[in-house]
C-alpha positions as CSV (number, residue, x, y, z in Angstrom):
1,M,1.6,-9.6,-26.6
2,L,0.8,-7.6,-23.4
3,A,-2.9,-8.7,-23.5
4,I,-1.8,-12.3,-23.9
5,R,0.6,-12.0,-21.1
6,A,-2.0,-10.5,-18.8
7,Q,-4.5,-13.4,-19.7
8,V,-1.8,-16.0,-18.8
9,K,-1.1,-14.3,-15.5
10,Q,-4.8,-14.1,-14.7
11,L,-5.3,-17.8,-15.2
12,R,-2.1,-18.5,-13.2
13,F,-2.5,-16.3,-10.3
14,T,-4.7,-13.6,-8.6
15,V,-3.2,-11.5,-5.9
16,I,-4.7,-10.2,-2.7
17,T,-4.5,-6.8,-1.2
18,I,-6.7,-5.8,1.6
19,A,-8.4,-9.1,0.9
20,C,-7.3,-12.6,0.0
21,V,-7.4,-15.2,-2.7
22,A,-9.6,-18.2,-2.8
23,L,-7.3,-20.1,-0.5
24,S,-7.8,-17.5,2.3
25,P,-10.4,-17.6,5.0
26,A,-14.1,-17.1,4.5
27,G,-15.1,-13.7,3.1
28,A,-12.1,-13.5,0.8
29,Q,-12.4,-12.6,-2.8
30,T,-10.5,-12.4,-6.0
31,I,-10.6,-9.6,-8.5
32,P,-9.1,-10.4,-11.9
33,R,-7.9,-7.4,-13.9
34,R,-10.5,-6.3,-16.5
35,Q,-9.3,-7.6,-19.9
36,E,-11.1,-4.9,-21.8
37,D,-8.5,-2.5,-20.4
38,P,-5.2,-3.6,-21.8
39,V,-2.1,-2.5,-20.0
40,P,-0.4,0.4,-21.9
41,A,3.0,-0.6,-23.3
42,A,4.7,2.3,-21.5
43,V,3.3,1.1,-18.2
44,E,4.5,-2.5,-18.7
45,N,7.9,-1.2,-19.8
46,I,8.3,0.9,-16.6
47,Y,7.0,-1.9,-14.4
48,S,9.1,-4.7,-15.9
49,K,12.3,-2.7,-15.6
50,G,11.5,-1.8,-12.1
51,L,10.9,-5.3,-11.0
52,R,14.1,-6.5,-12.6
53,Y,15.9,-3.9,-10.6
54,L,14.3,-5.0,-7.3
55,A,15.0,-8.6,-8.1
56,T,18.7,-8.1,-9.0
57,S,19.5,-5.7,-6.2
58,Q,17.9,-7.8,-3.4
59,N,20.5,-9.5,-1.2
60,E,20.3,-13.2,-0.1
61,K,19.0,-12.1,3.3
62,G,15.8,-10.9,1.7
63,H,16.3,-7.1,2.1
64,W,18.0,-4.4,0.2
65,D,21.1,-2.4,0.8
66,G,21.2,1.4,1.0
67,T,18.9,3.9,2.7
68,T,15.9,2.2,4.3
69,G,16.3,-0.9,2.2
70,A,16.5,-3.1,5.4
71,E,13.4,-1.6,6.9
72,A,10.6,-4.2,7.2
73,G,8.1,-1.8,5.9
74,V,10.2,-1.0,2.8
75,V,10.7,-4.7,2.2
76,G,6.9,-5.0,2.5
77,L,6.4,-2.4,-0.2
78,A,8.7,-4.3,-2.5
79,V,6.7,-7.5,-1.9
80,M,3.5,-5.6,-2.8
81,A,5.2,-4.3,-6.0
82,F,5.8,-7.9,-7.1
83,L,2.4,-9.1,-6.2
84,A,0.6,-6.2,-7.8
85,H,2.1,-7.2,-11.2
86,G,0.6,-10.7,-10.8
87,E,3.9,-12.4,-9.8
88,D,3.4,-15.8,-8.2
89,P,5.0,-16.2,-4.8
90,N,5.3,-19.9,-5.3
91,H,6.3,-20.2,-8.9
92,G,7.8,-18.0,-11.6
93,P,10.8,-15.8,-12.1
94,Y,10.3,-13.7,-8.9
95,A,9.2,-16.4,-6.5
96,I,12.5,-16.6,-4.7
97,N,12.6,-12.8,-4.3
98,I,9.1,-12.8,-2.7
99,E,9.9,-15.7,-0.5
100,R,13.1,-14.1,0.8
101,A,11.5,-10.8,1.4
102,V,8.6,-12.3,3.4
103,N,10.9,-14.5,5.4
104,Y,12.9,-11.4,6.3
105,I,9.8,-9.6,7.5
106,L,8.9,-12.5,9.6
107,E,12.4,-12.8,11.1
108,S,12.4,-9.1,11.9
109,Q,9.4,-9.3,14.1
110,K,10.0,-9.0,17.8
111,D,8.8,-11.9,19.8
112,S,8.0,-9.8,22.8
113,N,5.3,-7.6,21.2
114,G,5.1,-8.3,17.4
115,Y,6.7,-5.0,16.4
116,M,8.4,-4.9,12.9
117,G,10.8,-2.2,11.9
118,S,12.0,0.9,13.6
119,S,8.7,3.0,13.4
120,M,5.0,2.5,13.1
121,Y,5.4,3.5,9.4
122,S,7.5,0.4,8.9
123,H,5.3,-1.7,11.0
124,G,2.2,-0.7,9.2
125,F,3.5,-1.4,5.7
126,A,5.0,-4.7,6.9
127,T,1.6,-5.7,8.4
128,L,-0.1,-4.8,5.1
129,A,2.4,-7.0,3.1
130,L,1.8,-9.9,5.5
131,A,-2.0,-9.5,5.1
132,E,-1.7,-9.6,1.3
133,C,0.3,-12.8,1.5
134,Y,-1.8,-14.5,4.1
135,G,-3.9,-17.3,2.7
136,M,-1.9,-17.6,-0.5
137,Y,1.7,-17.9,0.6
138,R,2.7,-21.4,1.8
139,N,4.2,-20.4,5.1
140,D,2.6,-21.4,8.3
141,Q,4.3,-18.5,10.2
142,I,2.4,-15.8,8.4
143,A,-0.9,-16.2,10.3
144,P,0.4,-15.9,13.9
145,A,2.9,-13.1,12.8
146,L,0.1,-11.1,11.2
147,K,-2.1,-11.6,14.3
148,K,0.7,-10.3,16.6
149,A,1.3,-7.4,14.3
150,V,-2.4,-6.4,14.4
151,D,-2.4,-6.8,18.2
152,L,0.4,-4.3,18.4
153,I,-1.5,-1.8,16.2
154,L,-4.6,-2.2,18.4
155,S,-2.7,-1.9,21.7
156,A,-1.0,1.3,20.4
157,Q,-4.3,2.8,19.5
158,K,-5.8,2.0,23.0
159,R,-2.9,3.9,24.6
160,N,-3.4,6.9,22.3
161,P,-5.9,9.4,23.6
162,R,-6.7,10.6,20.1
163,G,-7.5,7.2,18.8
164,G,-4.8,7.3,16.2
165,W,-1.1,6.5,15.9
166,R,2.3,8.1,15.5
167,Y,5.9,7.0,15.2
168,S,6.2,4.9,18.2
169,P,3.7,2.3,19.6
170,D,3.8,4.3,22.9
171,D,3.2,7.8,21.4
172,I,0.2,9.7,22.8
173,T,0.1,12.1,19.9
174,A,-1.1,11.2,16.4
175,D,-0.8,12.3,12.8
176,T,-2.8,11.5,9.7
177,S,0.1,9.9,7.8
178,V,0.9,7.3,10.3
179,A,-2.7,6.8,11.2
180,G,-3.7,6.1,7.6
181,C,-0.9,3.6,7.3
182,Q,-2.2,1.6,10.3
183,L,-5.8,1.9,9.3
184,V,-5.2,0.5,5.8
185,A,-3.2,-2.4,7.4
186,L,-6.2,-3.1,9.7
187,Y,-8.6,-3.3,6.8
188,A,-6.2,-5.7,5.0
189,A,-5.9,-7.9,8.1
190,R,-9.7,-8.0,8.7
191,N,-10.4,-9.0,5.2
192,A,-7.7,-11.6,5.5
193,G,-9.6,-13.2,8.4
194,I,-7.8,-11.6,11.4
195,P,-10.3,-10.3,13.9
196,V,-10.3,-6.5,14.3
197,P,-12.8,-4.8,16.6
198,E,-15.2,-2.4,14.8
199,N,-14.5,0.2,17.5
200,A,-10.9,0.4,16.3
201,F,-12.1,1.6,12.9
202,V,-14.6,4.0,14.4
203,K,-12.0,5.6,16.6
204,A,-9.5,5.9,13.8
205,H,-12.0,7.4,11.4
206,K,-13.1,9.9,14.0
207,Y,-9.5,11.0,14.5
208,L,-8.9,11.4,10.7
209,S,-12.2,13.4,10.4
210,S,-10.9,15.8,13.0
211,C,-8.0,16.6,10.7
212,R,-10.2,17.4,7.7
213,G,-10.9,21.0,6.9
214,A,-14.0,22.6,5.4
215,D,-12.5,22.4,1.9
216,G,-11.9,18.7,2.3
217,G,-8.1,18.9,2.7
218,Y,-6.5,17.0,5.5
219,G,-3.8,18.4,7.8
220,Y,-1.0,16.6,9.5
221,Q,-2.2,16.7,13.1
222,S,-5.3,19.0,12.8
223,A,-7.4,20.5,10.1
224,L,-4.8,23.2,9.6
225,G,-2.2,23.1,6.9
226,D,-3.8,20.7,4.5
227,R,-1.6,18.7,2.0
228,P,-2.5,16.7,-1.1
229,T,-0.7,13.6,0.2
230,L,-2.5,13.6,3.5
231,T,-5.8,14.2,1.7
232,A,-5.2,11.2,-0.6
233,I,-4.6,9.1,2.5
234,G,-7.8,10.3,4.1
235,V,-9.8,9.6,0.9
236,L,-8.4,6.1,0.6
237,C,-9.3,5.3,4.2
238,E,-12.9,6.7,3.7
239,S,-13.2,4.7,0.5
240,L,-12.2,1.5,2.2
241,A,-14.8,2.2,4.9
242,K,-17.4,2.7,2.1
243,N,-18.0,6.2,3.5
244,K,-18.5,7.8,0.1
245,T,-21.8,9.7,0.6
246,D,-21.1,12.3,3.2
247,K,-20.2,15.9,2.4
248,G,-16.7,15.6,3.8
249,Y,-15.8,12.8,1.4
250,K,-17.1,14.7,-1.6
251,A,-15.2,17.8,-0.5
252,S,-12.0,15.8,-0.2
253,T,-12.4,14.2,-3.6
254,N,-13.0,17.6,-5.2
255,Y,-9.9,18.8,-3.4
256,L,-7.8,16.0,-5.0
257,T,-9.2,16.5,-8.5
258,K,-7.8,20.0,-8.4
259,K,-4.3,18.6,-7.7
260,L,-3.8,16.4,-10.7
261,N,-0.6,18.3,-11.6
262,H,0.7,18.3,-8.1
263,R,4.2,16.9,-7.4
264,E,5.6,16.4,-3.9
265,R,9.2,17.5,-3.8
266,H,10.4,15.4,-0.9
267,Y,7.8,12.6,-0.8
268,T,7.2,12.0,-4.5
269,Y,6.6,8.3,-4.5
270,Y,4.7,8.2,-1.2
271,F,2.3,10.7,-2.6
272,E,1.9,8.8,-5.9
273,Y,1.2,5.6,-4.1
274,Y,-1.7,7.1,-2.2
275,M,-2.9,9.4,-4.9
276,A,-3.4,6.6,-7.4
277,Q,-5.6,4.6,-5.0
278,A,-7.6,7.6,-3.8
279,L,-8.4,8.9,-7.3
280,F,-9.4,5.5,-8.6
281,H,-11.8,4.9,-5.7
282,S,-13.3,8.3,-5.8
283,N,-13.2,9.5,-9.5
284,E,-12.0,7.1,-12.1
285,K,-12.1,9.7,-14.8
286,A,-9.7,11.9,-12.8
287,W,-7.6,8.8,-12.1
288,R,-7.2,8.1,-15.8
289,E,-6.1,11.7,-16.5
290,W,-3.7,11.6,-13.5
291,D,-2.4,8.2,-14.5
292,A,-1.4,9.4,-18.0
293,L,0.5,12.2,-16.4
294,N,2.2,9.9,-13.9
295,V,3.3,7.5,-16.7
296,R,5.0,10.3,-18.6
297,F,6.6,11.5,-15.4
298,L,7.9,8.1,-14.4
299,S,9.2,7.4,-17.9
300,A,11.3,10.5,-17.7
301,V,12.8,9.9,-14.3
302,Q,13.4,6.1,-14.3
303,S,17.1,5.3,-14.3
304,P,18.6,3.0,-17.0
305,D,18.8,0.2,-14.4
306,G,15.1,0.4,-13.7
307,S,15.3,2.1,-10.4
308,F,13.9,5.5,-9.3
309,P,16.0,8.0,-7.4
310,G,14.8,9.4,-4.1
311,R,16.0,10.7,-0.7
312,H,14.5,7.7,1.0
313,G,16.5,5.1,-1.0
314,T,16.0,3.5,-4.4
315,T,14.1,0.5,-2.9
316,F,11.4,2.7,-1.4
317,S,11.3,4.9,-4.4
318,T,11.1,2.1,-6.9
319,S,8.5,0.2,-5.0
320,G,6.3,3.3,-4.5
321,A,6.6,4.3,-8.2
322,L,5.6,0.8,-9.4
323,L,2.7,0.6,-6.9
324,S,1.4,4.0,-8.3
325,L,1.0,2.2,-11.6
326,A,-0.6,-1.0,-10.2
327,L,-4.2,0.2,-11.0
328,N,-3.4,-0.5,-14.6
329,Y,-3.1,-4.2,-13.8
330,R,-6.0,-4.5,-11.3
331,F,-4.9,-7.8,-9.9
332,L,-5.4,-6.4,-6.4
333,P,-8.8,-6.7,-4.7
334,I,-8.3,-3.4,-3.0
335,Y,-9.4,-1.9,-6.3
336,E,-12.9,-3.3,-6.1
337,K,-15.3,-0.4,-5.5
């Protein structure tokens, strides 16, 4: 039944992420999930329960109650969780949820500078969500909103002497976590047809490289104090740039393959979101091993209502948990190597 369901979804709809569907501008692409890899029943069970929770807990304004549920970036992660499962934003059981969430993100954007949310974290994830929808979601407001969101990311980088980003658009310091979030959003926007200067990518990667140690691990604001989550972000960004041949990338991927049993205490689902993508791009065998461990972990901690607990709120935790499983579906073009 799962294989049949996946085939029906593929015929009906193909999602974008860091690229667009056929309706998007030139250069867009679609990546159907490979049918020779059926989705494990445990994955589908976790994901379906999680989506039902997100759908039933969303309010009519398009956001979620509770901790961080009204942040534009968290709403964006929820949108991505729906799309990653192959849900159609125009038809189907979750179309109204996607529409409400996207409209909420658009309404949250400041007219003055295009800023969305209360931090660059929120802005980055909201920008990524808009980029995924652009070209497939029938809403004429998305293109100009996405352009304004990208312009804010670029202007913030220009003001930053390190070529990166931090919590505020006006910060002159930078960290790898916020910088990685903005960089992924820029790749998404560029592939969606929004112009992004090549120099912005060059500066951002130069900053991230300055935070990579000899063993491949990335630190928060320097090469000191490496962390698995930050290293996963760095590997994903390098993968999107197709920088897979240098020694630094190889060292970082080796670093991650030694962390397959790692669990973040305070940022569990944030880590899983990035770890899944980083491993899949860099070492699919390691990703399969990690994914099996992740499925067992998520099965054990998912609440009866389908949500996932976490200090940053159930909407954030549930969206992050589901997105960490999204490689099993492969509706998203971000997974093309």
